[in-house]
Residue frames as qw, qx, qy, qz and C-alpha x, y, z in Angstrom:
[[0.345, -0.332, -0.127, -0.869, -5.96, -7.53, 2.59],
 [0.154, 0.084, 0.830, -0.529, -8.23, -8.20, 5.56],
 [0.102, -0.448, -0.793, -0.399, -11.75, -9.44, 4.61],
 [0.055, 0.235, 0.387, -0.890, -14.42, -6.87, 5.37],
 [0.088, 0.623, 0.742, 0.232, -18.10, -6.13, 4.90],
 [0.157, -0.746, -0.255, 0.595, -17.60, -2.45, 5.71],
 [0.448, 0.878, 0.154, 0.072, -17.21, 0.66, 3.58],
 [0.036, -0.878, 0.473, 0.061, -13.44, 0.65, 3.86],
 [0.911, 0.232, -0.291, 0.176, -10.40, -1.45, 3.06],
 [0.550, -0.775, 0.292, 0.107, -7.62, -2.02, 5.56],
 [0.693, 0.598, -0.359, 0.183, -4.11, -2.05, 4.09],
 [0.792, -0.560, 0.158, 0.188, -1.38, -3.82, 6.04],
 [0.451, 0.808, -0.345, 0.161, 2.09, -2.47, 5.32],
 [0.796, 0.095, -0.464, 0.377, 5.47, -3.81, 6.39],
 [0.430, -0.110, -0.404, 0.800, 6.38, -0.86, 8.62],
 [0.078, -0.787, -0.477, 0.384, 4.66, 1.96, 10.49],
 [0.155, -0.519, 0.235, 0.807, 6.78, 4.50, 8.59],
 [0.065, 0.128, 0.764, 0.629, 5.36, 3.23, 5.30],
 [0.072, -0.667, -0.742, 0.000, 1.82, 3.57, 6.62],
 [0.155, -0.747, -0.205, 0.614, 2.48, 7.14, 7.76],
 [0.124, -0.340, 0.461, 0.810, 4.05, 8.15, 4.46],
 [0.014, 0.309, 0.828, 0.468, 1.29, 6.53, 2.38],
 [0.087, -0.736, -0.615, 0.269, -1.35, 8.22, 4.56],
 [0.120, -0.650, 0.033, 0.750, 0.21, 11.64, 3.97],
 [0.078, -0.169, 0.646, 0.740, 0.55, 11.13, 0.22],
 [0.014, -0.456, -0.849, -0.268, -3.00, 9.82, -0.25],
 [0.085, -0.754, -0.472, 0.448, -4.49, 12.67, 1.80],
 [0.096, -0.490, 0.266, 0.825, -2.69, 15.18, -0.43],
 [0.057, -0.025, -0.768, -0.638, -4.39, 13.52, -3.40],
 [0.527, -0.104, -0.007, -0.843, -7.80, 13.80, -1.77],
 [0.648, -0.094, -0.743, -0.136, -8.13, 10.10, -0.89],
 [0.582, -0.605, 0.179, -0.514, -9.86, 9.59, 2.47],
 [0.716, 0.106, -0.647, 0.241, -7.61, 7.49, 4.70],
 [0.555, -0.746, 0.158, -0.334, -7.15, 6.95, 8.40],
 [0.324, 0.440, -0.788, 0.284, -4.02, 5.72, 10.15],
 [0.810, -0.380, -0.360, -0.266, -4.79, 2.86, 12.54],
 [0.395, 0.326, -0.634, 0.580, -1.99, 3.34, 15.05],
 [0.366, -0.320, 0.388, -0.783, -4.47, 4.37, 17.75],
 [0.907, -0.083, -0.044, -0.410, -6.07, 0.93, 17.35],
 [0.676, -0.457, 0.572, 0.084, -2.75, -0.80, 17.98],
 [0.802, 0.356, 0.407, 0.254, -2.11, -1.29, 14.26],
 [0.153, -0.786, 0.177, 0.572, 0.70, 1.18, 13.47],
 [0.211, -0.252, 0.720, 0.612, 1.54, -0.43, 10.13],
 [0.207, 0.484, 0.827, 0.198, -2.06, -0.29, 8.84],
 [0.165, 0.171, -0.015, -0.971, -4.26, 2.32, 7.20],
 [0.374, 0.510, 0.751, -0.189, -7.95, 2.37, 6.42],
 [0.012, 0.075, -0.448, -0.891, -9.06, 3.58, 2.99],
 [0.474, 0.396, 0.498, -0.609, -12.71, 4.55, 2.69],
 [0.259, 0.232, 0.794, 0.499, -14.66, 3.28, -0.31],
 [0.283, 0.466, 0.183, -0.818, -17.19, 5.30, -2.21],
 [0.722, 0.567, 0.063, -0.392, -18.52, 5.51, -5.72],
 [0.902, 0.225, 0.227, 0.289, -16.95, 3.52, -8.53],
 [0.404, 0.811, -0.094, 0.413, -15.19, 6.72, -9.62],
 [0.387, -0.815, 0.355, -0.244, -13.86, 7.35, -6.10],
 [0.887, -0.257, 0.375, 0.080, -12.60, 3.80, -5.87],
 [0.783, 0.499, 0.108, 0.355, -10.89, 4.08, -9.26],
 [0.093, 0.893, -0.241, 0.368, -9.14, 7.28, -8.10],
 [0.654, -0.630, 0.401, -0.121, -7.95, 5.42, -4.99],
 [0.927, 0.064, 0.300, 0.215, -6.58, 2.54, -7.03],
 [0.581, 0.709, -0.005, 0.401, -4.81, 4.90, -9.42],
 [0.174, -0.883, 0.310, -0.307, -3.31, 6.95, -6.58],
 [0.778, -0.464, 0.423, -0.018, -2.06, 3.84, -4.79],
 [0.886, 0.328, 0.180, 0.274, -0.59, 2.47, -8.01],
 [0.340, 0.833, -0.164, 0.405, 1.42, 5.67, -8.43],
 [0.322, -0.764, 0.428, -0.358, 2.62, 5.46, -4.82],
 [0.988, -0.083, -0.123, -0.031, 3.47, 1.74, -4.89],
 [0.616, 0.454, -0.413, 0.494, 7.20, 2.52, -4.77],
 [0.260, -0.646, 0.364, -0.618, 6.74, 3.98, -1.28],
 [0.799, -0.333, 0.347, -0.362, 5.78, 0.61, 0.13],
 [0.883, 0.347, -0.316, 0.026, 8.20, -1.57, -1.83]]
């Protein structure tokens, strides 16, 4: 994880394909994410933070999808 003082977390994945697939799956679950390919970081996504409940939903969704990035 990249240190940040912002309202998002940047996830660095091994491959751009993983980032794209995780982005699609999280969006379907209502998690706000942004692919970072246009910033020259094709294997990274940005996950917005919110309330404690929103953050817990994000963690749970990513835990379920962990096999995609293994």
